[in-house]
N, C-alpha and C positions, 0 to 999 in steps of 0.2 A: 404684794398689796400696794407698795409704793409705786411699782411699775404700772399697775392698773390706774392709779390716781393720775400719773403723768399722761397716760393715754387719754383719760377722760378730760383732763384739762386742755390737752391739745385739740381734741374734738370740739370742745366748747369754744376755743379760740377761733377755729376755722368757721364754726357756725356763726359766730359774732361777725367775723370779717365779711362773710357772704350774706349777711342779713340784708333783705331788701330795704329796710329802714336806713341802714348805714349807706347803702348805695344812693338813696334819695338825698341824704345829707351831703354826701360827696358831690352829687350832681349840682345841687343848689349852690354850694360853696365854689365849686370849680367854674360854673357858668357866671356867677357874680364877679369873680376875679377876672375872668377873661373879658367880660363886657366892659369893665372899668378900663382895661388896657386898650381895647379896640374901638371904643366909641368914636375917636377922631377918624379912624379908618372907615367906619360905617358912614359917617357924615360925608366923607370924600367920595365914597362909592355912590351914595345917593345923589350927590351933586353931578357926578359924571353921567349917571343914567338920565337925569333931567336935561342935561345938555344935548343928548342925542335922541331923546324920545319924549313925547308928551305922556302924561299919566303918572300915577303914583309910582315911586321907585321900589316900594315893597308891596308884595301881594300876599294874600292868604288863600291857601288851597286846602279844602277839607280832606283830612286823612283819618284813618282808623287807629285809635290808640288802645290803651290798657282797658281790658274788659269790654271792648267794642265801642267805647265812647269816641265820638268824632271830635276833632279839634281843628282849628285853623293853623296849618303848618306855614310858617313864614319863610319867605325867600326874597332876595333881591330880584327884581324883574329883569330877565335877560331876553325877553321876547317883545315883539310888537304888541300894541294894545289889543288888537283883535285876533290874538293868537289862536283861540279855540275855533273860531270860524275858519281861519286859514288852514288849520290842521284838518278839520272836517272836509273842506274842499279838496285838499291835497290827497287825503286817503281815498276819497271817492273817485278821483281821477288818475291816480298813479298806483297801479297794482304792486309795484316793487316797494314803494314807500309803505303801503298797507301791510305787506308781509314783514318788512323790517319793524314796523310799529308793533305788530302782533307778537313778534319774537322778543324784542328788547324793551318795548314801551318807550323808545327813544329813536331819534333819527340822526344819522351821522351828518348828513348835509341838510340841516333843517332850515328852510327858508324863513322861518319865523324869528330867527335869532337877531338881536339888535346889532347894527353895524358897529365896528371898531371894538366895542367892549364886551359884547354878549358872549362870544365864544371864549374869550380870555377868562371871564368870570366863571364860566362853567368848568373849564379845564383846570382852574386853580381852586375850585370849590368856594370862591369868595361869595358866590350867590347864596350859599347856605349859612353864612355867618349870622343872619337874624334868628336862626333857630336856637341860638343860645338863650333868647328870650323865652322860647317854648320850653327849654330845659328849666329855666328859672321858675316858670309858672307851673311846672309839674306835668306838662303835656307830654314831654319827651325826656329821655335820658341822654347822657353824653354818649354812651355806648349801648347799642341795641340793634334789633332787626330794622330793616329799612321801613320808613313810614309809607304805607300803601293806601290807595283809594279803595272804596268798597268793592268795586268789580274785580280788582286785583286779588283781594282777600279770598275770593272764591277759588282761585287757582292754587291755594295752599291745601285744599282738600282736607285730609285727616289731620294735617299739621296746623290747621287754623287755630286750634285751641292753644298751641304753643305760642303762636304769635300774639294772641290776645292776652296771654298771661303776664306780659311785661310791657313796659313803655317802649315805643320805637326809639331808635337812636339817631343822634346827629351824625355819628360815625358807627362803623361796625365792620364785620369781616368783609363785606362787599366793597367797602371804601378802600381797603388796603390791598384788594385783589385786582382783578382785571376790569371790575366795574361794568362798563357798558359792553364789553366784549363777552360777558357771561351770558349764557342762555338763561331764560327766565326760570327754568327748572333748577338750574344750578344756584341761582340766587335764593330760591326757596329753600334748597338744601343747606346753604350757608346759614340762613336765618334759623332754621330748625336746629341745626347742629349747635349754633351759638347758644340758643335758649336752653337746650338740653344740658349743656356743659358750662354755663356761665359761672364766672367767679370774678372777684375783684382783681385777682392776678391777671386773668385774661383781659379784663377791661383795661387795666393799666398798660398792658402790652399793646393793645389796639390803639390806645390814645397816643402812646409814644410813636408807633408806626405811622399814624395819621399825621402827627406833628412833623415827622421827618419828611413825609411826602409833601406837606404844605410848604415847608421851608425850601424844598428843592425846586418848587415852582410848578410848572405845568405838568399835568398828567395826560399824556397822549391817548390813554385808554378811556378818558372821560369825554363825553360829548352830550 
């Protein structure tokens, strides 16, 4: 009888630890603490962008979040102001770039990248630091699947419901893996596997791995 009670208490504890409400409290607390620490760094990065390119240093791009709600995902701008037009022109005139974009949704030698600082920010993930504001606002989680645009979501097929059941993450299993070297199918698999098996223990492990990568500096697999 006592043994059953111990098992029941342990199950209740695990359920509490992995409660989505606790994850949201953790996200807000963690993001708030990080933002307090990095505000001077955010200001310096914004100033550096303004020195090499006209236009706002931070931009908002529509992504799909929890339950299909769209939100403005924040990033430091690492590209020239007319990046969308430049991308369209490149894909129409360069079949190799079009194939690479279709596979990765990124380009290794992207002509839209800002000189001097653009590639550095992308390889060190400094461009993603404004997303801590998204986490604080409840649009994103610290750990979760990659935030995707609407047309990417269709590539999730039967696993789309898994993606929509959680908030997208500032970091996740794709961040600590090969990132840009992953095929799109593998990225979807990573997201689906994370959502199916998510727990606070897994989240903390991903956060620690992400912090180690950030402190080491550049990630050559990111572009």
